[in-house]
BATIRO-159584 format. One record per residue (C-alpha): residue number from 1; x, y, z. Coordinates in nm, 3 decimals, decimal comma. Layout:
<donu><num>NUM</num><X>X</X><Y>Y</Y><Z>Z</Z></donu>
...
This chain:
<donu><num>1</num><X>4,996</X><Y>11,525</Y><Z>10,632</Z></donu>
<donu><num>2</num><X>4,955</X><Y>11,404</Y><Z>10,279</Z></donu>
<donu><num>3</num><X>4,593</X><Y>11,423</Y><Z>10,165</Z></donu>
<donu><num>4</num><X>4,447</X><Y>11,420</Y><Z>10,518</Z></donu>
<donu><num>5</num><X>4,205</X><Y>11,709</Y><Z>10,564</Z></donu>
<donu><num>6</num><X>4,028</X><Y>11,834</Y><Z>10,874</Z></donu>
<donu><num>7</num><X>3,649</X><Y>11,865</Y><Z>10,882</Z></donu>
<donu><num>8</num><X>3,623</X><Y>12,237</Y><Z>10,952</Z></donu>
<donu><num>9</num><X>3,543</X><Y>12,550</Y><Z>10,754</Z></donu>
<donu><num>10</num><X>3,773</X><Y>12,843</Y><Z>10,832</Z></donu>
<donu><num>11</num><X>3,696</X><Y>13,214</Y><Z>10,830</Z></donu>
<donu><num>12</num><X>3,932</X><Y>13,455</Y><Z>10,649</Z></donu>
<donu><num>13</num><X>4,072</X><Y>13,568</Y><Z>10,986</Z></donu>
<donu><num>14</num><X>4,135</X><Y>13,212</Y><Z>11,099</Z></donu>
<donu><num>15</num><X>4,315</X><Y>13,142</Y><Z>10,771</Z></donu>
<donu><num>16</num><X>4,526</X><Y>13,454</Y><Z>10,821</Z></donu>
<donu><num>17</num><X>4,626</X><Y>13,356</Y><Z>11,173</Z></donu>
<donu><num>18</num><X>4,693</X><Y>12,991</Y><Z>11,097</Z></donu>
<donu><num>19</num><X>4,884</X><Y>13,076</Y><Z>10,781</Z></donu>
<donu><num>20</num><X>5,104</X><Y>13,320</Y><Z>10,971</Z></donu>
<donu><num>21</num><X>5,155</X><Y>13,116</Y><Z>11,286</Z></donu>
<donu><num>22</num><X>5,508</X><Y>13,067</Y><Z>11,417</Z></donu>
<donu><num>23</num><X>5,668</X><Y>12,856</Y><Z>11,687</Z></donu>
<donu><num>24</num><X>5,518</X><Y>13,094</Y><Z>11,946</Z></donu>
<donu><num>25</num><X>5,187</X><Y>13,246</Y><Z>11,840</Z></donu>
<donu><num>26</num><X>4,970</X><Y>13,473</Y><Z>12,054</Z></donu>
<donu><num>27</num><X>4,615</X><Y>13,554</Y><Z>11,945</Z></donu>
<donu><num>28</num><X>4,428</X><Y>13,811</Y><Z>12,154</Z></donu>
<donu><num>29</num><X>4,066</X><Y>13,817</Y><Z>12,046</Z></donu>
<donu><num>30</num><X>3,725</X><Y>13,909</Y><Z>12,182</Z></donu>
<donu><num>31</num><X>3,445</X><Y>13,669</Y><Z>12,262</Z></donu>
<donu><num>32</num><X>3,294</X><Y>13,464</Y><Z>11,975</Z></donu>
<donu><num>33</num><X>3,572</X><Y>13,569</Y><Z>11,738</Z></donu>
<donu><num>34</num><X>3,655</X><Y>13,214</Y><Z>11,633</Z></donu>
<donu><num>35</num><X>3,987</X><Y>13,184</Y><Z>11,817</Z></donu>
<donu><num>36</num><X>3,905</X><Y>12,853</Y><Z>11,990</Z></donu>
<donu><num>37</num><X>3,805</X><Y>12,678</Y><Z>11,668</Z></donu>
<donu><num>38</num><X>4,107</X><Y>12,825</Y><Z>11,494</Z></donu>
<donu><num>39</num><X>4,349</X><Y>12,697</Y><Z>11,756</Z></donu>
<donu><num>40</num><X>4,179</X><Y>12,356</Y><Z>11,765</Z></donu>
<donu><num>41</num><X>4,232</X><Y>12,332</Y><Z>11,389</Z></donu>
<donu><num>42</num><X>4,602</X><Y>12,419</Y><Z>11,404</Z></donu>
<donu><num>43</num><X>4,666</X><Y>12,203</Y><Z>11,712</Z></donu>
<donu><num>44</num><X>4,497</X><Y>11,904</Y><Z>11,549</Z></donu>
<donu><num>45</num><X>4,675</X><Y>11,958</Y><Z>11,218</Z></donu>
<donu><num>46</num><X>5,012</X><Y>11,954</Y><Z>11,394</Z></donu>
<donu><num>47</num><X>4,923</X><Y>11,634</Y><Z>11,581</Z></donu>
<donu><num>48</num><X>4,819</X><Y>11,465</Y><Z>11,257</Z></donu>
<donu><num>49</num><X>5,140</X><Y>11,571</Y><Z>11,085</Z></donu>
<donu><num>50</num><X>5,383</X><Y>11,454</Y><Z>11,356</Z></donu>
<donu><num>51</num><X>5,382</X><Y>11,081</Y><Z>11,441</Z></donu>
<donu><num>52</num><X>5,425</X><Y>10,984</Y><Z>11,808</Z></donu>
<donu><num>53</num><X>5,412</X><Y>11,348</Y><Z>11,919</Z></donu>
<donu><num>54</num><X>5,288</X><Y>11,469</Y><Z>12,256</Z></donu>
<donu><num>55</num><X>5,018</X><Y>11,735</Y><Z>12,217</Z></donu>
<donu><num>56</num><X>4,869</X><Y>11,923</Y><Z>12,513</Z></donu>
<donu><num>57</num><X>4,560</X><Y>12,142</Y><Z>12,509</Z></donu>
<donu><num>58</num><X>4,549</X><Y>12,331</Y><Z>12,840</Z></donu>
<donu><num>59</num><X>4,233</X><Y>12,510</Y><Z>12,956</Z></donu>
<donu><num>60</num><X>4,138</X><Y>12,658</Y><Z>13,293</Z></donu>
<donu><num>61</num><X>3,952</X><Y>12,345</Y><Z>13,398</Z></donu>
<donu><num>62</num><X>3,866</X><Y>12,003</Y><Z>13,265</Z></donu>
<donu><num>63</num><X>3,495</X><Y>12,092</Y><Z>13,247</Z></donu>
<donu><num>64</num><X>3,574</X><Y>12,328</Y><Z>12,958</Z></donu>
<donu><num>65</num><X>3,756</X><Y>12,048</Y><Z>12,780</Z></donu>
<donu><num>66</num><X>3,472</X><Y>11,803</Y><Z>12,839</Z></donu>
<donu><num>67</num><X>3,197</X><Y>12,039</Y><Z>12,725</Z></donu>
<donu><num>68</num><X>3,369</X><Y>12,219</Y><Z>12,438</Z></donu>
<donu><num>69</num><X>3,711</X><Y>12,107</Y><Z>12,326</Z></donu>
<donu><num>70</num><X>3,681</X><Y>11,728</Y><Z>12,330</Z></donu>
<donu><num>71</num><X>3,352</X><Y>11,723</Y><Z>12,130</Z></donu>
<donu><num>72</num><X>3,501</X><Y>11,972</Y><Z>11,884</Z></donu>
<donu><num>73</num><X>3,814</X><Y>11,759</Y><Z>11,846</Z></donu>
<donu><num>74</num><X>3,603</X><Y>11,451</Y><Z>11,775</Z></donu>
<donu><num>75</num><X>3,403</X><Y>11,648</Y><Z>11,520</Z></donu>
<donu><num>76</num><X>3,692</X><Y>11,790</Y><Z>11,320</Z></donu>
<donu><num>77</num><X>3,921</X><Y>11,484</Y><Z>11,311</Z></donu>
<donu><num>78</num><X>3,841</X><Y>11,271</Y><Z>11,003</Z></donu>
<donu><num>79</num><X>3,660</X><Y>10,945</Y><Z>11,073</Z></donu>
<donu><num>80</num><X>3,893</X><Y>10,656</Y><Z>11,141</Z></donu>
<donu><num>81</num><X>4,199</X><Y>10,862</Y><Z>11,239</Z></donu>
<donu><num>82</num><X>4,131</X><Y>10,831</Y><Z>11,613</Z></donu>
<donu><num>83</num><X>4,275</X><Y>10,498</Y><Z>11,724</Z></donu>
<donu><num>84</num><X>4,183</X><Y>10,508</Y><Z>12,093</Z></donu>
<donu><num>85</num><X>4,063</X><Y>10,734</Y><Z>12,376</Z></donu>
<donu><num>86</num><X>4,143</X><Y>10,716</Y><Z>12,746</Z></donu>
<donu><num>87</num><X>3,877</X><Y>10,885</Y><Z>12,959</Z></donu>
<donu><num>88</num><X>4,090</X><Y>10,876</Y><Z>13,273</Z></donu>
<donu><num>89</num><X>4,383</X><Y>11,049</Y><Z>13,098</Z></donu>
<donu><num>90</num><X>4,159</X><Y>11,263</Y><Z>12,873</Z></donu>
<donu><num>91</num><X>4,381</X><Y>11,153</Y><Z>12,587</Z></donu>
<donu><num>92</num><X>4,311</X><Y>11,068</Y><Z>12,224</Z></donu>
<donu><num>93</num><X>4,560</X><Y>10,844</Y><Z>12,045</Z></donu>
<donu><num>94</num><X>4,567</X><Y>10,907</Y><Z>11,671</Z></donu>
<donu><num>95</num><X>4,642</X><Y>10,659</Y><Z>11,393</Z></donu>
<donu><num>96</num><X>5,002</X><Y>10,789</Y><Z>11,373</Z></donu>
<donu><num>97</num><X>5,075</X><Y>10,735</Y><Z>11,744</Z></donu>
<donu><num>98</num><X>5,033</X><Y>11,104</Y><Z>11,834</Z></donu>
<donu><num>99</num><X>4,884</X><Y>11,152</Y><Z>12,181</Z></donu>
<donu><num>100</num><X>4,646</X><Y>11,445</Y><Z>12,232</Z></donu>
<donu><num>101</num><X>4,588</X><Y>11,536</Y><Z>12,596</Z></donu>
<donu><num>102</num><X>4,334</X><Y>11,781</Y><Z>12,740</Z></donu>
<donu><num>103</num><X>4,475</X><Y>11,929</Y><Z>13,061</Z></donu>
<donu><num>104</num><X>4,355</X><Y>12,161</Y><Z>13,338</Z></donu>
<donu><num>105</num><X>4,548</X><Y>12,471</Y><Z>13,437</Z></donu>
<donu><num>106</num><X>4,387</X><Y>12,435</Y><Z>13,781</Z></donu>
<donu><num>107</num><X>4,620</X><Y>12,145</Y><Z>13,857</Z></donu>
<donu><num>108</num><X>4,965</X><Y>12,296</Y><Z>13,815</Z></donu>
<donu><num>109</num><X>5,154</X><Y>12,005</Y><Z>13,970</Z></donu>
<donu><num>110</num><X>5,003</X><Y>11,759</Y><Z>13,721</Z></donu>
<donu><num>111</num><X>5,146</X><Y>11,968</Y><Z>13,435</Z></donu>
<donu><num>112</num><X>5,509</X><Y>11,928</Y><Z>13,538</Z></donu>
<donu><num>113</num><X>5,771</X><Y>11,711</Y><Z>13,383</Z></donu>
<donu><num>114</num><X>5,686</X><Y>11,582</Y><Z>13,038</Z></donu>
<donu><num>115</num><X>5,832</X><Y>11,709</Y><Z>12,710</Z></donu>
<donu><num>116</num><X>5,567</X><Y>11,856</Y><Z>12,477</Z></donu>
<donu><num>117</num><X>5,577</X><Y>11,890</Y><Z>12,098</Z></donu>
<donu><num>118</num><X>5,262</X><Y>12,097</Y><Z>12,050</Z></donu>
<donu><num>119</num><X>5,096</X><Y>12,317</Y><Z>12,312</Z></donu>
<donu><num>120</num><X>4,762</X><Y>12,498</Y><Z>12,293</Z></donu>
<donu><num>121</num><X>4,669</X><Y>12,740</Y><Z>12,574</Z></donu>
<donu><num>122</num><X>4,301</X><Y>12,832</Y><Z>12,605</Z></donu>
<donu><num>123</num><X>4,229</X><Y>13,170</Y><Z>12,778</Z></donu>
<donu><num>124</num><X>4,559</X><Y>13,181</Y><Z>12,973</Z></donu>
<donu><num>125</num><X>4,493</X><Y>13,541</Y><Z>13,083</Z></donu>
<donu><num>126</num><X>4,219</X><Y>13,397</Y><Z>13,305</Z></donu>
<donu><num>127</num><X>4,420</X><Y>13,111</Y><Z>13,456</Z></donu>
<donu><num>128</num><X>4,495</X><Y>13,133</Y><Z>13,824</Z></donu>
<donu><num>129</num><X>4,874</X><Y>13,184</Y><Z>13,848</Z></donu>
<donu><num>130</num><X>4,891</X><Y>13,194</Y><Z>13,468</Z></donu>
<donu><num>131</num><X>5,234</X><Y>13,358</Y><Z>13,460</Z></donu>
<donu><num>132</num><X>5,391</X><Y>13,084</Y><Z>13,671</Z></donu>
<donu><num>133</num><X>5,214</X><Y>12,803</Y><Z>13,485</Z></donu>
<donu><num>134</num><X>5,325</X><Y>12,923</Y><Z>13,141</Z></donu>
<donu><num>135</num><X>5,676</X><Y>13,050</Y><Z>13,214</Z></donu>
<donu><num>136</num><X>5,790</X><Y>12,809</Y><Z>13,483</Z></donu>
<donu><num>137</num><X>5,603</X><Y>12,489</Y><Z>13,394</Z></donu>
<donu><num>138</num><X>5,481</X><Y>12,469</Y><Z>13,034</Z></donu>
<donu><num>139</num><X>5,735</X><Y>12,680</Y><Z>12,844</Z></donu>
<donu><num>140</num><X>6,040</X><Y>12,478</Y><Z>12,963</Z></donu>
<donu><num>141</num><X>5,870</X><Y>12,156</Y><Z>12,853</Z></donu>
<donu><num>142</num><X>5,889</X><Y>12,273</Y><Z>12,492</Z></donu>
<donu><num>143</num><X>6,269</X><Y>12,305</Y><Z>12,505</Z></donu>
<donu><num>144</num><X>6,360</X><Y>11,937</Y><Z>12,452</Z></donu>
<donu><num>145</num><X>6,151</X><Y>11,906</Y><Z>12,137</Z></donu>
<donu><num>146</num><X>6,173</X><Y>12,266</Y><Z>12,009</Z></donu>
<donu><num>147</num><X>5,797</X><Y>12,241</Y><Z>12,043</Z></donu>
<donu><num>148</num><X>5,547</X><Y>12,510</Y><Z>11,946</Z></donu>
<donu><num>149</num><X>5,287</X><Y>12,697</Y><Z>12,150</Z></donu>
<donu><num>150</num><X>4,975</X><Y>12,888</Y><Z>12,057</Z></donu>
<donu><num>151</num><X>4,809</X><Y>13,105</Y><Z>12,321</Z></donu>
<donu><num>152</num><X>4,460</X><Y>13,240</Y><Z>12,261</Z></donu>
<donu><num>153</num><X>4,280</X><Y>13,466</Y><Z>12,505</Z></donu>
<donu><num>154</num><X>4,021</X><Y>13,734</Y><Z>12,543</Z></donu>
<donu><num>155</num><X>4,165</X><Y>14,061</Y><Z>12,676</Z></donu>
<donu><num>156</num><X>4,188</X><Y>14,059</Y><Z>13,057</Z></donu>
<donu><num>157</num><X>3,892</X><Y>14,232</Y><Z>13,224</Z></donu>
<donu><num>158</num><X>3,764</X><Y>14,294</Y><Z>13,576</Z></donu>
<donu><num>159</num><X>3,677</X><Y>13,926</Y><Z>13,613</Z></donu>
<donu><num>160</num><X>4,031</X><Y>13,818</Y><Z>13,536</Z></donu>
<donu><num>161</num><X>4,236</X><Y>13,690</Y><Z>13,831</Z></donu>
<donu><num>162</num><X>4,495</X><Y>13,905</Y><Z>14,003</Z></donu>
<donu><num>163</num><X>4,810</X><Y>13,920</Y><Z>13,794</Z></donu>
<donu><num>164</num><X>4,631</X><Y>13,873</Y><Z>13,461</Z></donu>
<donu><num>165</num><X>4,826</X><Y>14,164</Y><Z>13,314</Z></donu>
<donu><num>166</num><X>5,110</X><Y>13,916</Y><Z>13,255</Z></donu>
<donu><num>167</num><X>4,936</X><Y>13,819</Y><Z>12,932</Z></donu>
<donu><num>168</num><X>4,954</X><Y>14,176</Y><Z>12,803</Z></donu>
<donu><num>169</num><X>5,323</X><Y>14,183</Y><Z>12,896</Z></donu>
<donu><num>170</num><X>5,371</X><Y>13,856</Y><Z>12,708</Z></donu>
<donu><num>171</num><X>5,208</X><Y>14,010</Y><Z>12,401</Z></donu>
<donu><num>172</num><X>5,437</X><Y>14,312</Y><Z>12,426</Z></donu>
<donu><num>173</num><X>5,742</X><Y>14,088</Y><Z>12,460</Z></donu>
<donu><num>174</num><X>5,636</X><Y>13,895</Y><Z>12,148</Z></donu>
<donu><num>175</num><X>5,598</X><Y>14,223</Y><Z>11,960</Z></donu>
<donu><num>176</num><X>5,947</X><Y>14,326</Y><Z>12,073</Z></donu>
<donu><num>177</num><X>6,086</X><Y>13,993</Y><Z>11,950</Z></donu>
<donu><num>178</num><X>5,921</X><Y>14,050</Y><Z>11,612</Z></donu>
<donu><num>179</num><X>6,063</X><Y>14,404</Y><Z>11,588</Z></donu>
<donu><num>180</num><X>6,406</X><Y>14,259</Y><Z>11,660</Z></donu>
<donu><num>181</num><X>6,372</X><Y>14,021</Y><Z>11,368</Z></donu>
<donu><num>182</num><X>6,247</X><Y>13,703</Y><Z>11,536</Z></donu>
<donu><num>183</num><X>6,112</X><Y>13,440</Y><Z>11,297</Z></donu>
<donu><num>184</num><X>5,969</X><Y>13,239</Y><Z>11,589</Z></donu>
<donu><num>185</num><X>5,703</X><Y>13,480</Y><Z>11,717</Z></donu>
<donu><num>186</num><X>5,368</X><Y>13,601</Y><Z>11,584</Z></donu>
<donu><num>187</num><X>5,090</X><Y>13,817</Y><Z>11,732</Z></donu>
<donu><num>188</num><X>4,734</X><Y>13,855</Y><Z>11,604</Z></donu>
<donu><num>189</num><X>4,424</X><Y>14,039</Y><Z>11,725</Z></donu>
<donu><num>190</num><X>4,060</X><Y>14,011</Y><Z>11,620</Z></donu>
<donu><num>191</num><X>3,703</X><Y>14,060</Y><Z>11,741</Z></donu>
<donu><num>192</num><X>3,354</X><Y>13,925</Y><Z>11,685</Z></donu>
<donu><num>193</num><X>3,320</X><Y>14,115</Y><Z>11,356</Z></donu>
<donu><num>194</num><X>3,594</X><Y>13,895</Y><Z>11,211</Z></donu>
<donu><num>195</num><X>3,368</X><Y>13,591</Y><Z>11,251</Z></donu>
<donu><num>196</num><X>3,145</X><Y>13,553</Y><Z>10,942</Z></donu>
<donu><num>197</num><X>2,966</X><Y>13,254</Y><Z>11,096</Z></donu>
<donu><num>198</num><X>2,780</X><Y>13,483</Y><Z>11,340</Z></donu>
<donu><num>199</num><X>2,502</X><Y>13,709</Y><Z>11,211</Z></donu>
C-alpha cells in the first residue's frame, strides 16, 4: 500500500485482531465491541493493497450497508482514492481498479458465481440460511483467487434464526485447524470492555 493510510483510530483489541488475521479469520464479539469498524479497516486495507481485486462485504440486508457500512467506508478511505460509485450495484471503484461491493445475505441467488479476492461477513450467525450461504456459495468463490475471509458476529442468542449454531461449529472447526498447525486460520473473541471508545 505504500504510504497510503486509512482514516481510522484503532483500539488495542482491533490492532491485535488485525495484526493476527489469517486467510480465514473469525471474530466472535459482543455488541459495541468494535468488531465492525475493525473488519471495515482490514477489508478496506486489503482492497487498497490489491489492484483490480473483487471485494465483497456481505451483511444480512442492504439497509445495514446503506445506513452503517457505506458511510463508514466513505469516511475511512482517504480523500481522492475513490474513483467512482455505482448506486445500483452498491459498488465503490477505487483508484487502483479494486471494486468494493456491499451485498445482502437475504438474496442468496445474487451471491452466486463470481470469484472473490476479499470477503467480509457481517453478523453471519444471524443470516437466514447462513450455513448454506457461507459454505455452499461464498466459500467456494474464494478458491480461484485463494481469497481471504473475515467473519465477525455476536454470539447467537434467542433472536438468532434456526440453525444459527453453525457459527459456533465453524469457530470450533477453526480452533481444530489451528491446533493441527494451520497457518490459514485465526479465532478471536472480545466484548464491550475491549472498546476504549465507549465510556
